[in-house]
C-alpha positions in Angstrom: -5.9 -10.9 -14.6 -9.2 -10.8 -16.5 -10.4 -7.3 -17.5 -14.1 -6.7 -18.1 -15.4 -4.7 -21.0 -15.9 -1.0 -20.7 -19.2 0.4 -19.4 -20.4 4.0 -18.9 -20.9 5.7 -15.6 -24.4 6.9 -14.7 -23.1 10.4 -14.1 -25.4 13.0 -15.6 -22.5 14.8 -17.5 -19.8 12.2 -18.1 -16.6 14.0 -19.2 -14.7 10.8 -20.1 -17.4 8.6 -21.7 -15.8 5.8 -23.7 -12.3 6.6 -22.5 -9.8 4.2 -20.9 -7.7 5.3 -18.0 -5.0 3.6 -15.9 -3.9 4.9 -12.5 -1.0 3.8 -10.4 -1.0 4.3 -6.6 -4.8 4.4 -6.6 -5.5 2.4 -3.5 -5.8 5.5 -1.3 -5.6 9.2 -1.1 -5.3 11.4 -4.2 -4.9 8.4 -6.5 -8.0 6.8 -5.2 -10.1 10.0 -5.5 -8.9 10.7 -9.0 -9.6 7.2 -10.2 -13.1 7.1 -8.7 -13.9 10.5 -10.3 -12.8 9.3 -13.7 -14.9 6.2 -13.4 -17.9 8.2 -12.3 -17.4 10.3 -15.4 -17.6 7.4 -17.8 -14.1 6.1 -18.1 -13.1 2.5 -17.9 -10.5 2.8 -15.1 -7.9 0.2 -14.3 -7.1 0.9 -10.6 -3.7 -0.3 -9.5 -1.8 -0.3 -6.3 1.1 -2.2 -4.8 -1.5 -3.6 -2.3 -4.0 -5.4 -4.6 -6.6 -5.5 -1.7 -6.6 -1.7 -1.5 -7.1 -1.5 -5.3 -9.9 -4.1 -5.1 -11.6 -2.2 -2.4 -11.8 0.9 -4.6 -13.5 -1.1 -7.2 -15.9 -2.5 -4.6 -16.8 1.0 -3.5 -17.4 2.1 -7.1 -19.5 -1.1 -7.7 -21.7 0.0 -4.7 -22.5 3.1 -6.7 -23.3 1.1 -9.8 -20.0 2.2 -11.4 -17.7 -0.3 -13.1 -13.9 -0.5 -12.8 -11.2 -3.1 -12.6 -8.2 -3.5 -10.3 -4.7 -5.0 -10.3 -1.8 -5.2 -8.0 1.2 -3.3 -9.4 4.7 -2.7 -8.1 5.8 0.4 -10.1 9.5 -0.4 -9.4 9.0 -3.4 -11.7 9.6 -2.1 -15.2 8.3 -5.2 -16.9 5.1 -5.3 -14.8 4.3 -1.7 -15.7 4.7 -2.4 -19.5 2.9 -5.7 -19.3 -0.2 -4.1 -17.6 -0.3 -1.2 -20.0 0.0 -3.5 -23.0 -2.7 -5.8 -21.6 -5.0 -2.8 -21.1 -4.6 -1.8 -24.7 -5.1 -5.4 -25.9 -8.3 -5.7 -23.9 -9.9 -2.3 -24.6 -8.2 -1.3 -27.8 -6.8 2.0 -26.4 -5.4 3.9 -23.5 -6.6 7.5 -23.3 -5.4 8.6 -19.9 -2.3 7.5 -17.9 -2.2 8.9 -14.3 1.2 7.9 -13.0 0.7 8.7 -9.4 2.6 6.4 -7.1 5.4 8.1 -5.1 7.6 8.1 -2.1 8.6 10.6 0.6 11.5 10.5 3.0 12.6 13.3 5.3 16.2 14.6 5.9 18.8 17.1 4.7 21.9 16.3 2.7 23.6 14.6 5.7 20.5 13.1 7.3 18.6 11.4 4.4 19.5 7.7 4.2 21.2 6.7 0.9 18.6 4.0 0.3 15.9 6.7 0.9 17.4 8.8 -1.9 17.6 5.8 -4.2 14.0 4.8 -3.5 12.9 8.4 -4.1 14.5 8.3 -7.5 13.0 5.0 -8.4 9.4 5.9 -7.4 9.3 9.7 -8.0 11.1 9.7 -11.4 12.0 6.4 -12.9 8.7 4.7 -12.4 6.9 7.6 -14.1 9.4 7.5 -17.0 8.8 3.7 -17.5 5.0 4.2 -17.3 5.0 7.1 -19.8 7.4 5.2 -22.1 5.1 2.2 -22.1 2.0 4.3 -22.9 3.2 6.8 -25.4 3.5 4.5 -28.4 -0.1 3.3 -27.9 -1.3 6.9 -27.6 0.6 8.0 -30.7 -0.9 5.1 -32.7 -4.5 6.0 -31.6 -4.1 9.8 -32.3 -3.5 11.2 -28.9 -3.9 10.9 -25.1 -3.3 12.5 -21.8 -0.4 11.6 -19.5 -0.7 13.0 -16.0 2.3 12.6 -13.6 2.0 13.5 -10.0 4.8 15.7 -8.8 4.2 18.1 -5.8 4.3 21.8 -5.1 7.7 20.7 -3.7 8.6 20.4 -7.4 8.2 24.2 -7.9 9.6 25.4 -4.6 12.0 24.1 -1.9 11.2 22.5 1.4 13.4 22.5 4.4 15.3 19.3 5.1 13.5 17.3 2.4 16.3 17.0 -0.1 15.3 13.7 -1.7 11.7 14.6 -2.1 12.3 18.1 -3.5 15.0 17.0 -5.8 13.0 14.2 -7.4 9.8 16.2 -7.6 11.7 19.0 -9.5 13.1 16.3 -11.7 9.8 14.9 -12.7 8.4 18.3 -13.6 11.4 18.9 -15.9 11.0 15.4 -17.4 7.3 15.9 -18.1 7.9 19.2 -19.8 10.4 17.6 -22.0 7.9 14.9 -22.9 5.3 17.5 -23.6 7.7 19.3 -26.1 8.6 16.0 -27.8 5.0 14.6 -28.2 2.8 17.7 -28.6 2.9 17.1 -32.4 1.2 13.7 -31.8 -1.6 15.2 -29.7 -0.3 13.6 -26.6 -0.6 16.0 -23.6 1.8 15.6 -20.7 1.2 17.6 -17.5 2.2 17.3 -13.9 -0.1 17.5 -10.9 1.5 19.4 -8.1 -0.5 19.1 -4.8 0.3 21.0 -1.7 -0.8 19.7 1.7 -3.7 17.3 1.1 -4.7 15.5 4.3 -3.7 11.9 3.5 -1.3 9.4 5.2 1.3 10.4 2.6 2.3 13.4 4.8 4.0 11.0 7.3 7.5 12.3 6.2 6.6 15.9 6.7 5.0 15.0 10.0 8.1 13.3 11.2 10.3 16.1 9.9 8.3 18.8 11.7 8.1 16.9 15.0 4.6 15.6 15.1 1.0 16.0 13.9 0.3 19.1 16.0 3.4 20.9 14.5 2.2 20.0 11.0 -1.3 21.3 11.8 0.2 24.5 13.0 2.3 24.9 9.9 -0.7 24.4 7.7 -2.8 26.9 9.5 0.0 29.5 9.7 1.8 29.1 6.3 -0.8 28.3 3.7 -2.6 31.5 2.7 -6.0 29.7 2.6 -5.3 28.4 6.1 -6.3 24.8 5.7 -5.6 21.4 4.2 -6.7 20.6 0.6 -9.1 17.7 0.1 -8.8 14.7 -2.1 -12.0 15.7 -3.8 -10.4 19.0 -4.8 -7.5 17.1 -6.3 -9.9 14.8 -8.1 -11.5 17.8 -9.9 -8.0 18.8 -11.1 -7.3 15.3 -12.3 -10.6 15.3 -14.3 -9.6 18.6 -15.8 -6.2 17.3 -17.0 -7.7 14.0 -18.2 -10.6 15.4 -20.1 -11.3 17.6 -23.1 -11.5 20.6 -20.7 -7.7 20.9 -21.1 -7.1 20.1 -24.7 -4.8 23.1 -25.3 -2.7 22.5 -22.2 0.6 20.6 -22.2 3.9 20.9 -20.3 2.1 22.6 -17.4 2.8 22.1 -13.7 -0.7 22.4 -12.2 -0.2 23.6 -8.6 -3.1 23.1 -6.2 -1.8 24.2 -2.8 -4.0 26.9 -1.3 -1.3 29.5 -2.2 1.6 28.0 -0.3 4.1 28.4 -3.0 3.2 32.1 -3.6 
């Protein structure tokens, strides 16, 4: 993979000018929205996804706005591939300021229903992959004097869903892991926070849709259960990602930032 040199966004008030960011699971949904927002705000963003064509399309969409970015295919269950891409990013640009480890997995089922391979994959994608990505990035960030690590959990990481044991367990685990990282690396000016979305209208909700018995049941749940009575949007999530990535949150670490329309109240 050949990585181009960094260039600034044309955004009027770039929050991340001169910064370098890498995002996993950025081919669609929240990951895509956050990656595009960071690029528009001046960051050189490396957009990764297990489907390289999806990642490349995000870059093409940004290029159409005269915003530069680069893409790569990345399977986050491959430890060596994660480390190699992060090292290559630092070799090319000289730094890594923001890691948004976003890729995740959802499977429905209670203790007796969830497939064992579903539980294993939940652990690999929702905890281990984030551990490997952060482990690969933190040494570079320490050497350059700091950085921001954002790991996507869920509001399921601060509350409990019904019959979603693999998802809730692993999302709680990643909140705890990120808080431990925050405590260990705050002295190095490395901020570690989790992003905890509620119901954002993306294809990632397929597990909840199945578990609730169809799209109409899920729509009904959203309108009845969420105090704000609606889905969140990927643009709303992108604003939260910008906050965690930028100097707007320089005194925040170890925080689970919940954006869920009040569902977990």
